[in-house]
N, C-alpha and C positions, 0 to 999 in steps of 0.2 A: 505494500498500501502506500504510496506517494503521499506525503503530507506537504504542504505547501502555506507557509504563515505570511500573511501581508496586514497592511492597514485595511481597515474595513472601509467602504464605500456606503453612499447612501443605498444603492443597490442591494445592499445585505441585511437591512435594517428588518425585513420579516424574518430571515434566517436568524438573526440576533435575537429577537422577540420569543422565537421557539426556543433558542438555548436557556434565554433567561426563565422562560416558563419551567425548564428541568431543573435550573437552579433555585428557583423560588416557587413551587408548583402553588401555593396557598396565595399567592399575589392576583389581585383582580387585572384583567389583560387590560392594558392602555388602548383607547381609542387610538385610529389611524392619525387622527389630527394632532393628538398628544403625543404620539409616538414620534410623528415627524418634527414638531416643536422641540423636544427634548435632543433628537438628532442634530437638528440647526444649530442647537446650542452648543452641545457637545464639537461639532465641526469648527465652530469657530474659536473653540477655548484652544489658547496657546497651550503647548507643550502636553497634548492630549492625545494619545493615541488608541484606540480601540484597536486589538490585535485580532485577527480571525485564523483559524486553521482549515485548511480545505482538505478534504479526503474523498475518494470515490465520487467527487462530483458535487461533496454536499458540505454546507459548513458543519466541522465536526468540533470545534473547540472555540473560545474566547477569551480574552482577558483585557480587562479595561487598564489603562496605564496613564498614569500622569506624572510629570515632572514638575517638582515643587522647587522653585529657586530658595536659596537658603543663606544665611547670612554667616552662618557657622563653617567649620571644616574649610577653609579659605575660600568660602564662597561657592562649594562645588554643592550641586543641587541632589534632590533625593527623588528616585522613582518610586511612586507608591502603585501598587498593584491590587487591582480589586476585582470582582464578579468574575472569577477565573470558573470557568464550566467547560466540560467536556459532555458531548451528547452520550448517553447510555451505551449506544450501538458501537463508539468509537473508544469507549474507555479500555485503558490497560493495553493500548496498540501506539502508543507514544506519540500521542497528540498532545497530551498535557506538558510532557516534557519538551516538545518542540515550541509549545508556547512559552515558556519558561524561559527557555534559551533565548528566544526573540526578546522576551522582556530585557533578560539580562543585557543582551547586545544593546537594545535599545537606550538602556540606563548609561550603558559605556560610551555609546555614543554622543549622549547628551553631557557627558562630564560628570555624571553622577556619582556620590562615592559609597552610595549604597542603594540596593533594591530591597522595598520593604512590604510587607504584607500581613494581614491578618489570615489565621487558618480557623476552619471549625475545628470544634473540640471533638476530633476523631481521630483515632490511632492511622488508619489507612491513610488519610490525608497528610498528617505529620510525617510519616514515612515517605510519602511522596515527596514533600518539599526537602525533607533531607535529602534522598536520593537526587535531587536537583541541585543540591550544593547549599541550601539555605540551612541557616541554623537557630535555634529557637533561642531567642537572646533576649527577651522582655516578656512580661506579662500584658497583654493588652484589656485594654477597658473602653466601655464604650457606654451612651447612655442614648437610648432611643428619645426622639422627641416626637411631639404629637403634629 
């Protein structure tokens, strides 16, 4: 299976929404107009790249990456990765690893000093990120807002 990773384009929106439906199956789907508006905002955001992995002619996975400028570490930025998902039928076939390799290369090309993400509290997910070269280095906190 050949896996290609590239920046997402507007034409990928329906496929992205399908992948996000697998990531968060309890979320109500966005209307087309809402999805279009969010995609337009993402597309305009400087330093933002939504990566997509293609395999067997389908969108197999995605990772949302954003470079955050930083006043520490000699002014080197941080790359944050969110919403990583691989379609169920493509899991354990190298898609996630290729996405993470591409995210790290994106961070390197942007001069980032680190690539950072939060992972679900799931041993399989933790082993996956460790196998991709990531280290559990901090405890994450979050607060959801209404």
